[in-house]
C-alpha positions in Angstrom: 15.4 -9.4 30.6 12.2 -7.5 30.4 14.0 -4.1 30.4 16.4 -5.5 27.5 13.1 -6.3 25.4 11.8 -2.8 26.1 15.0 -1.2 24.8 15.1 -3.3 22.0 11.4 -2.7 21.0 11.9 1.2 21.2 15.1 1.0 19.2 13.6 -1.3 16.5 10.5 0.7 16.2 12.6 4.0 15.8 15.0 2.3 13.3 11.9 1.1 11.1 10.0 4.4 11.1 13.3 6.3 10.2 14.1 3.7 7.4 10.5 3.9 6.1 10.5 7.8 6.0 13.9 7.9 4.3 13.2 5.4 1.8 10.1 7.3 0.9 12.2 10.6 0.6 14.8 8.7 -1.5 12.4 7.1 -3.9 10.2 10.2 -4.3 13.4 12.3 -5.1 14.8 9.6 -7.6 11.5 9.7 -9.3 11.2 13.4 -9.7 14.7 13.7 -10.8 14.2 10.9 -13.3 11.0 12.6 -14.5 12.8 15.8 -15.1 15.6 14.3 -16.9 13.3 12.4 -19.3 11.4 15.6 -20.3 14.7 17.5 -20.7 16.0 14.5 -23.0 12.8 14.5 -25.1 13.0 18.4 -25.2 16.6 18.3 -26.7 15.7 15.3 -29.1 12.5 16.9 -30.6 13.0 20.6 -31.4 9.1 21.1 -31.8 8.7 19.5 -28.4 5.8 21.6 -26.5 6.6 22.0 -22.8 3.7 21.2 -21.0 3.3 22.7 -17.4 3.9 20.1 -14.6 0.3 20.3 -13.5 -0.9 19.1 -16.9 1.9 16.4 -17.4 0.3 12.8 -17.3 1.5 11.4 -14.0 2.9 7.8 -13.5 1.6 5.7 -10.6 4.4 6.4 -8.1 4.2 10.2 -8.9 0.5 10.0 -8.4 1.0 8.1 -5.2 3.5 10.8 -4.0 1.1 13.5 -4.9 -1.7 12.0 -3.1 0.7 11.6 0.0 1.6 15.3 0.0 -2.2 16.3 -0.6 -3.0 14.4 2.5 -0.2 16.0 4.6 -1.4 19.5 3.1 -5.1 18.7 4.2 -3.9 17.6 7.5 -2.0 20.6 8.2 -4.6 23.1 6.9 -7.2 21.6 9.3 -4.6 21.9 12.2 -3.9 25.6 11.2 -7.5 26.6 10.6 -7.8 29.6 12.7 -4.5 29.9 14.2 -3.0 32.9 12.6 -0.1 33.4 15.2 1.3 29.9 14.4 0.6 30.2 10.8 2.7 33.5 10.7 5.7 32.3 12.6 5.9 28.9 10.7 5.8 31.0 7.7 8.7 33.2 8.6 10.7 30.2 9.7 10.1 28.3 6.5 11.3 31.4 4.6 14.4 31.5 6.8 15.0 27.8 5.8 14.4 28.6 2.0 10.9 27.2 1.6 9.0 30.0 -0.2 6.0 28.3 -1.3 2.6 28.9 0.6 1.8 25.1 0.4 5.2 24.5 2.4 3.4 25.7 5.8 0.4 23.2 5.6 2.8 20.5 4.5 5.1 21.1 7.5 2.4 20.7 9.9 0.8 17.8 8.3 4.2 16.2 8.4 4.5 17.0 12.1 0.9 15.5 12.8 1.7 12.3 10.7 5.1 11.7 12.4 3.4 12.1 15.8 1.0 9.3 14.8 3.1 7.0 12.7 5.9 6.4 15.3 3.7 5.5 18.5 1.4 3.3 16.1 4.6 1.6 14.6 5.9 0.8 18.2 2.4 -0.4 19.2 2.1 -2.7 16.3 5.4 -4.1 17.1 4.6 -4.6 20.6 1.3 -6.3 19.9 2.9 -8.7 17.2 6.6 -9.3 18.2 7.3 -7.9 21.8 4.3 -9.3 23.7 6.1 -9.4 27.0 6.4 -5.6 27.3 4.5 -4.1 30.5 1.4 -2.1 29.1 2.2 0.7 31.1 5.7 0.9 29.7 4.1 0.6 26.2 1.7 3.5 27.0 4.8 5.7 28.4 6.9 4.8 25.2 4.0 5.5 22.6 3.5 9.0 24.2 7.3 9.7 24.2 7.5 8.7 20.4 4.5 10.9 19.6 5.9 13.9 21.1 9.4 13.2 19.4 7.8 12.6 16.0 5.8 15.7 16.4 8.8 17.9 17.2 11.2 16.2 14.8 10.4 18.3 12.1 11.2 21.5 14.1 14.4 20.1 14.8 15.3 19.6 11.2 13.8 23.2 10.3 16.3 24.6 12.9 19.2 22.8 11.4 18.2 23.9 8.0 17.8 27.6 9.0 21.4 27.3 10.6 23.1 26.1 7.6 21.4 28.4 5.4 22.4 31.4 7.5 26.0 30.2 7.7 25.9 29.9 4.0 24.8 33.4 3.5 27.3 34.5 6.1 30.2 33.1 4.0 29.1 34.5 0.8 28.3 38.0 2.1 32.1 39.6 1.5 32.3 38.5 -1.9 29.0 39.9 -2.7 29.8 43.1 -1.2 32.9 43.5 -2.9 30.9 43.2 -6.2 28.2 45.4 -5.1 30.9 48.0 -4.3 32.4 47.6 -8.0 29.0 47.8 -9.5 28.0 51.0 -7.5 31.3 52.7 -8.2 31.1 51.8 -11.9 28.1 54.1 -11.8 25.1 51.4 -11.5 22.2 52.4 -9.3 21.7 50.4 -5.9 18.9 48.3 -7.0 20.5 47.3 -10.6 23.7 46.5 -8.6 21.9 44.3 -6.1 20.3 42.5 -9.0 23.7 42.2 -10.9 25.3 40.8 -7.6 22.4 38.2 -7.4 22.9 37.0 -10.9 26.8 37.0 -10.3 26.8 34.7 -7.3 23.9 32.5 -8.2 26.4 29.6 -8.9 28.6 30.1 -5.8 26.0 31.0 -3.1 22.6 30.0 -4.1 20.8 31.2 -0.5 22.0 34.6 -0.7 21.3 35.0 -4.6 17.7 34.0 -4.0 17.1 36.5 -1.0 18.6 39.3 -3.2 16.4 38.3 -6.2 13.3 38.2 -3.8 14.4 42.0 -2.6 14.4 43.0 -6.4 11.2 41.4 -7.1 9.4 43.1 -4.0 10.8 46.3 -5.6 9.1 45.5 -9.0 6.0 44.5 -7.3 5.7 48.0 -5.8 7.3 47.8 -2.2 9.6 50.9 -1.3 13.2 50.4 -0.9 13.0 50.8 2.9 10.2 48.0 3.2 12.1 45.8 0.8 15.2 46.0 3.1 13.5 45.5 6.3 11.9 42.5 4.7 15.3 41.2 3.5 16.7 41.5 7.1 13.7 39.8 8.6 13.8 36.8 6.3 17.7 36.4 6.8 17.8 37.0 10.4 21.6 37.5 10.5 23.1 40.6 12.3 25.4 41.3 9.5 22.6 41.6 7.1 20.6 43.5 9.5 23.4 46.1 9.8 23.8 46.0 5.9 20.1 46.9 5.3 20.1 49.5 8.2 23.1 51.1 6.4 21.3 51.2 3.1 18.3 52.7 4.7 20.2 55.4 6.5 22.3 56.2 3.3 19.3 56.4 1.2 17.3 58.6 3.9 20.2 61.1 4.5 21.6 61.4 0.7 25.1 60.2 1.6 27.4 58.5 -0.7 26.3 54.8 -1.1 29.8 53.7 -2.4 31.7 55.1 0.4 29.5 53.6 2.8 29.5 50.2 1.4 33.2 50.2 1.1 33.6 51.3 4.9 31.2 48.5 5.9 33.0 46.0 3.7 36.4 46.8 5.3 34.6 46.6 8.8 33.0 43.3 8.0 36.2 41.8 6.8 37.8 42.8 10.1 34.9 41.3 12.0 35.1 38.2 10.3 38.8 37.8 10.8 38.2 38.3 14.7 35.6 35.9 14.6 37.9 33.4 13.1 40.7 34.5 15.8 37.9 33.7 18.5 37.1 30.3 17.1 40.8 29.4 17.1 41.1 30.6 20.6 38.4 28.3 21.6 40.0 25.3 19.9 42.4 24.3 22.8 39.4 24.1 25.4 37.3 22.0 23.1 40.3 19.5 22.5 40.3 18.8 26.4 37.6 16.3 26.3 38.9 14.2 23.1 42.4 14.4 24.9 41.0 13.1 28.2 38.8 10.5 26.7 40.9 9.2 23.7 44.6 10.1 23.8 45.5 10.0 27.4 44.1 6.6 28.1 46.1 5.0 25.2 49.3 7.2 26.3 48.9 5.8 29.9 48.6 2.1 28.7 51.7 2.6 26.4 53.7 4.2 29.1 52.4 2.5 32.4 51.3 -0.9 30.8 54.8 -2.7 30.9 55.8 -1.5 34.4 52.2 -2.9 35.6 52.7 -6.3 33.9 56.1 -6.6 35.6 54.7 -5.6 39.1 52.0 -8.2 38.2 54.3 -10.9 37.5 56.6 -10.1 40.3 53.7 -10.4 42.8 52.7 -13.8 41.6 56.0 -15.1 42.0 56.1 -14.1 45.5 
């Protein structure tokens, strides 16, 4: 009985904390989108409407509460990262790969990790004190420690999922971007201007890749060399195909070979590699279907085939 109560307490505490977190995220996004919509409507209706920067806009009570909460997370994260240069650099790189480009995201990320590491065990402890009073204190301490560790590493799991999804999106849009880039270069455009044009063309279909190419263009305008900007692009995206692409451009620029011919050859090779990858995934499909077949289809098939015979044997044994 006590074991069931302990399991129920753990499940309920995790569910309550998750519901509170998702409700907060949903409400904050709804308020943000509604405020943006209201500002756009006011701008359209009033031709002389003066666009005020978001920092100077009069905030509602809900928006103010959201800002205060984010500031609290940032302060907590900044205090945790103080003097820890290696952790700061690695977190910044991971956030860039996930698409979070603001510097304040680093402190906010670590603040969220620390907050979740405290909120989950505290929620469980309060439930244990008020509702589930029969739980053993030793078990309570163990569960609180486990929830603290889970809450601390939960943002890391989310960040890895975000990075993987973004990398897959960039990989899917790379062939089309290469085709457009080849056309632009063969039409007489320079490489940097062609990359900027590609970023504009694929903005609606593949936003992550478009953002990375725009950052490359901005770095060039800021004074970086082409080689440094290409290396930075490869480091941010962290995909083998992008690394090969940037290496190709660096070598082409270094030795003065034809960029158009090199890009066309790489595009053809990349499409062949993509086709081989699809064939590889298709070859793995029968092996992946073994578990669903054994667990879902075969039991039902055995029941349909052998069920009537088992019933007849059972009735025959009863009669005798």
